[in-house]
N, C-alpha and C positions, 0 to 999 in steps of 0.2 A: 464348569470349566473356568479356570482362572483367566482374568482379563490379561491380554498380552500387550497392553499399552506400555510403551517404553522398551519393548524387546525388538530385536532385529527381525525384519520381514522374512517370511518363509516363501518358498516358491509358489505356494498356493495363493499368496497375497498379490502376486505380480500380474500386471496387465499383459494381455497378449498383444504385443506391438503390431504384429502382422495383421491381426484382425482389426485393430484400431485404425491402421492406415488404409486397409481395404475398405472399411466402412466409410472413411472420409470421402472416398471417390464413388463408392457404389450406392450408398444410401442417399436417397433423394428426400429431403424433408417436405412435410406437408404443411404449408403455411396456414391452413385452416385450423391446425392444432396449436393452441397457445404455447405448448411446451416446445414446439419445433420452429417457432417464429424467432426472428431477431429481437433481442431484448437487451438493452444496455443498462447495466447496473451502475454502481458508483465507479467501477473499474472496467467498463467496456462490456462486450458480449462474451459470455462464457458458456461452455457446454461440452458435450462429448459426442464424437462421431457415432459411438455405439448406441446413443440415445436419440439420434437424429437431431441433435441440437447444436452441433459444430461440424458442418460438412462443407464440401466444396461449394455448394450452392450458396450457403450463408456467406462465405468469404468473398465470393465473386460479387454478390449483391451488395454487401457492406462496402466493399472497395469502390464499386461504381457509385454508390451513394456518397462516399467521401469525395470522390472526384467532382461530383455535381455540387456538393456542399462547398468545396474549395472555389469552384467557379462562381458560385453565388456570393461568396464572401470576398472575392477578389484576391485569393491567395495564389501567387504566381511563382513563388520561389520553389526550391527543391523540397521534396518530402523525404525526411530521414526515417528509415525503417529498420527496426531491430527485432530480433527474435530470441526467445529463451530456449531451454533445453528440453521442454516437453516434446513428446514424439509428434504431436500434431502441429507444432510451430513451423517446422520446415515445409511441409506441403502447403500450409496456409500462406507462408511467405511466397512460395512459387505461384500460387493462384493469384495473390495480390499483385505480383509483378506482371503477370500476364494481362491483368486488367489495366494497371497503371500505364504499362508500355503502350497498349492499344489506344489509350486516351491521351498519349503524348505528354504525360507527366514526367518531370525530371525527378529521379529517385536516387537516393544515396543509401546503399547497403554497406555492411561491414567489409572493410578492405581485406580482412583476413579470412572472410567467409565463416566467421565464428559467431559466437553468441554475444548479445548486447544487452546489458542491464537497462532497465527503465531510466534511471537517472542519467546514464550516458546519452540517451536520446534527448532528454530534456536539456541537458548541458549543450548538446550540439545545436539544437534549435535556437537557444538563447545566444550562443556564440555567433551564429550566422546572422541573426536578426539585429544584433547590436550594431552592425556596421553597414546594413543594407536596407534598401527600401522594398525589394521584392521578397516579401516575407516567406519564411520556411515554416513547415509544420511537420508532424510525424505520426507514425503508426508503431505501436509496440505489440508484438504478438506474444502474449503470455496470459495464462490464467493465474499468475502469481503463485501463491502457496498451495493451490488446489492439487488434488490427486493426479497421478500420471495419466489417467485416461482422459483428462480434460484438456481443452484448448481455450485460448482467450485472444481477443482482438480489441485493442483500444486505440482511440484517436486523441492526439495532442495537437490542438490548434497552435497558431503562432506564439501564443504566450508561453508555450512549453509545458504547461501543466495539463491535468485531465480536462477533457472537454466538459462544458457545463451542460445542464439539462436541456437547454434550448437546442444546442448542437446535437446532442445524442438522441433526443426525441425526433428531430428532423431526419437524422441519418437512419435511425431504426425504422421510421415510418416509410421512408423511401426504399430502403432495402427490402422491406416486406412487400411493397408494391412490385418491386422488380422480381421477387420470387413468385408472387401471385401471377405475374405475367410470363412465367416460364423462362425468365432471364433473357428474353428476346431483346431487351434494351441494353443489356450488358455488353460492352465492347471488350473484346479479348483476342489476344494473339497466342499462338503456340509457345510453349515454354522456351524452346530453342531460339525462337525469334525475339522473345522478350529479353532474354539474357544479352542479346547483341543489339538491342534497340539503342538509338542514339542518346536518349535521355537517361538511361540506366547507368549509373556510375557508382563509385565507392567512396567511403569516408573512413578514416582511421579513428573510430570512436575511442578505442582503448588509449591510443597515444595522446589524443587531445585531452581526455578526461584525466588520465594519470599524471601527465606533466603539469596540469593546471592545479593540482591539489594544494600546493603551498599557498595559493591565493586564498584558500578557505580554512586551512588548518595550520597549526604550529607544528609542522613536521620536524623542524630543527630540534625542538624539545624532546619529541619522541625518539629521534635518532640519538641524541646526546645521552638520554636516560639509559639506553641499552635494554629497554623493556623487552621481555620475551612475550611475543604476541602470537596467538593461535587464531587462524581465520578459517572457518568452515563454510565453503560456498554451498553446502548441502546439495551438490550436484547441479547447481544452477549457473546462470549466466555470468556470475562474478568470478568464475574459476580462474580465468586467465588474468583478470584484473588484479587479484591479490598477489599473484606471483610477480606481476609487473610493478606493483606498488613496492613490494619488498626490494626488488632489484633496482628500480629507478631512484628510490629514495633511501637506499641503504639501511633498511630497517631490519631488526632482529625478528622477522616474521616468518612463521611456518604455515603453509597451506595444509591444513589438517587432513583434508580429504579432497584430492584433486580429481577424483573419478567423476566421469559423466556417463550416465546410464539412463536411457529413456524409461526404463522400468523403475528406477530409483530403488533398486534392490538392496542397497546398503543402508537404507533408512531404518530407523526405529519407528514403530507404529505409534500413531497419535492416540489420543484419549479413547477414540471409538474404534481402535484397531484398524484404521485406514492409514495408508501412506499419504502424508501431507507435509509439505516442506514449510511448516510453520515455525519460524525461529523464535516465537514467543511461547511455544509450548514446551514444557519440561519433558514431555514424552517424545516429541519429535527431536528434541535437542539432547536426548539422553546420552548419546555417544560422546558429545562434546563436554557435557557436564561431568561425565566420568573422568575426563582428562583435565579438569579445571586446575588441579594442583601442578600440572606441568608448565603452566604459563602464568605470567603476571596479569594478563588480561586475555580472554578468549571471546570470540564473536562468531555469530552465524548470520547468514542471509537467506532469504527465500529464493525461489527460482529466478525471479527477475530483479532481485537485489533492491527492491524498494522498501523492504522491512529489515529490521535489525534485531538481534538477540545478544544480550551482554551477559557474559559469565565471568564471575570473579572467584578467586581462590577462597575468599572469606565468606562470600554470600551466595555462591551458586548462580543460577539463572535469575536475573533481576526481573521483577514485574515491570512491564513496559511503562506503566504510569510512574513508577518510582524513578526509572531512568530519565523520563521526560523532565521530571522536577529537578533532578540533579543537573541535567544538560542545560536547562534554562538558567538555573542559579549560577552555574559556572560561566556560561557564555556571556551573560549580561554584565558580568564582573570582569571579563577578560577580553572584550572586544571594544577598545576605546574609540575606534573610528565609526562605530555604529551610531546612528542618530540617537540623540538623547531622548527623543520622544517616540522611538520605535517601540511598538506594542508587542505583546506576547499573544500568540494565537493558539487556542486549544479547542477541541471539539467538546460538546456539552456532556459527553459521557466519559471524559477524562477526569482524573482525580482532582479533588478540591485542594489537595496539598499544593497544587500548582497555583491556585488562587492566593494561598498564603505566602508562597514564595514571591509571587508577583507583587503583592502588597509590600513585602519587606524590601524588594528592589526599588519600590517607588515607580513601578511601571504599570501602565494600563493593560488589563487583560481583556482580550476580545474572544468571546465564546460563540462558536458557530455550530451549525448542524454537522452531523456525521458526513464526511467526504472531504478529501484533501483539496478539492477544487475551490473551496471557500477561501483558502489561504493565497491563492495564486495572485490576485491583483496586488495584495499587500507586499508579497515577496518581490514582485516585479519593481515596485516603487521604493522599497526599503522601509515602508511604513510598518510592515510586519517583519521583524528580524528573525523570528522563529515561529514555525507552525508545526504542531504535533498532534497526532491521533493516539488514542488509547490502544490501538491495534498495532503498535510498534512501527508507525510510519511518521517520519518528520523530515524537515529540511531547514536550513538556515542560511544567512547571508554570507557572502565573502567577507574577508577581514576588513576591506575598505567600505563595506556597506552596500555593495552591488549584489545583484541576484546571482546565485550559483546554479540552483535548479529549482524549478517550480513544480516538480513532482517529488514524491518521497524518495529519499536517498539513504538506503540502508548501509552502503559502504561508508558514506560520510559520517553517519551516526556511530558506526562501529569504530572508525578511526578516532572519533572524538573521545571515546572511552579511553583510548590510549593516551591522547593528549591530556585529558583530565588527570590521569594517573601520573603521567610524567611531570606535569607542571606542579601538581599539588603534593605528590608523594602518597596520596591516598586513593584507594579504588573507588569507583562510583558507588558501590554498595556501602562503603564506609562514609562517603559523603551523604548518602541517603539516611543512614543512622543518625548523623549529625542534624539533618533537617528535621527528623522526627522528634529529636530531643527539644527542638525549638518550637515546632508547630503541631506536635501530636502525631500519632501513628495511625493513619486510616486503614481500615480493612475494606476490601473491595471485591465484588463478585458479580458474575453475570449468570442468570438462570433463564430457562425457557419455560413458557406457560402455553398450554394449548389454546388455540383460537381458530375459529372458522374464517373463511375468506371475508364474510360479511362483518365479522367482529374485528378483523384486522383493518378493514376499510373504515370502520367506525373509530378505531383508535387513531388512525391517521388524520381524522377530521375533527378531533376534539377541540374545544375552546376552553380557556381557563375557568369560565363560569360553570362548566360541566362538573368540575370538582368542588363538591360542597364541604368536604372534610376540612377541619380547622387544625387538626393535630396529626402527627405522624410519629409513631413509636415514642410517645410521651413528650414530644416537643412541638411547639407551635410551628405551623407551616409558614414560611417566610416568602415563598414564591411558588406560583403555578405557571409553568411556561409551556406554551405550544409554539412559540416563536423564539429563535435564538436571540439572547440579549445583545450579542455583538453586532448583528446585522439585520435583525428583524425577519430573517428567512424562516419559513415553516420548518419545524423539526420532524414533521411526519409522525408525531407521537406526543408524549407528555413528559415533562420533568417537574418534580416537586422537591423543594428544598426546605431544610430546617437549619438551625444554627450549627448542628454537628453531624448532619446526615443529608442524603438526597437519594432519590431514585429517578430513573428515566425508563420509560416503556416505549418500545418501537416495534412495529410489526415486521416480521421476517418477510423478505422478498421472495423466498424460495420454499418455505415450509409453512405448515399450518400451526404456527406458533407466534407468540410475540416475545420479545426479549426484554428482560428486566435487568438493567444495570443498577447497582446500588452500592453505597459507600457509607461508612460510619466512622467517626472519630472516637466512638465510645465502646469499641470492642466487638468480638464475634457475636455475642448474644444479642447485642443491640442491632447488628447488621441483619441477623435472622429475623428479628422483629420487624425491621424496616421492610425486608423482602416479603414477609407474610402479609403485612398491612398494605404494601404496594399492590400485591396480587389481588387482594380483596377489594381494594379501592378501584383498580382498573377493571376488574371483572364486573363490579357493580355498575360502572359507567357504561361499559360496552355490552352488557348483558350476557357475559360468558358464564 
């Protein structure tokens, strides 16, 4: 049977929303089962009510743990809370409100009762904390680009970005204690009482975010150019934002698909025939790619709008790494008020063409482990003017050099593509072609390799001395890294570099595989050689 990736979902692909919501309330997770415990990844706790991994008990326990964490850290300001369009987000928000109200926490939810992108929550936290001493924090209820059956719950401390491991480890451990104790220590009031509680109020996330955009982007240039822009929210939380951006700033912008459907039945299937709102996937973005010729620039966002996908008439869907390089090159040449010593931040599995762009700009490049949390301190101070991940997540500073958001902002990066096109007269993909003429054209890929839990653990604990090889795909090895060069933090795996290639191997947090990221400036054949030798090298070290 032919693979259906890139084709519109069929009724048989759709989740049963009623069963999903029933399971949220009816299924009681077993905290002795590792799969059913609270576990924070790089973007909070995720799971499905159908698998007993995202249920009422989880959210009640996590919220109580966050309340106690706030007390521990002396956070006394309001908690800004947003939700995306996944079916489990609404009941999870209600559960959280019941716990927050019972604990006397001041909460601000969307004034329109609508959906809130992750960057709008980060923006709200920073705006509040800029002028007050009683610091605010936030919760975003989203599993990001995950399938419709999933839910997600993440905490943003007063710095506005993703919580670091110290915070998430404490919150997860306490939440699991609370579940083990049958939630007896969780304070909670009925939903009707929570809605009327004194501390529960509203905030117009959309208005504050949309009206502040000229502080971070050259919207005048976009408006004057008359560019035809297509924006696809992919059924996510940015749906109302794009219409408001078009109207408030008088842009020639069309919301390509304004539909919101918890089954996401309008989506085209991803590579594995699952519905996944991944705006960096050519399969999930197939509908927008097919309409590329209708617009000067077209963009997509995932369900919480922290990721971006850029589609141009001449280049189709851009590889996220390619767009990061273009964005960095453009911004550092067109933001004169940014600090002259502001560095460029990238994750260690992002493309090395960024290294070459940074060197050409005369800017220091700071390479950190996977996870946007590593960019937060620098974005707050202005030391890092741009932080980006290979998974299509990035943010950058306001035009005056102050922080805009300390979480990934897919709306911002999507609008930047229009600014680049308007100011330069060239699309981002044309800019990337120009960069490759100067610096070479890298080929990049990620593959999975089988590994047991013990082997994955061994990979996460490697030291550089464990790698005895001296060459990789015909070139001398120039570095063996188990700590990120930008901040010395453990990478949870291994990166090996040569003059024209590199690979990084990291264990998967959810599957019995490890991931091999690899890149070569010497073509596809060389990349395949790098991948093969990387797998043999890693397997030899971890005993796979």
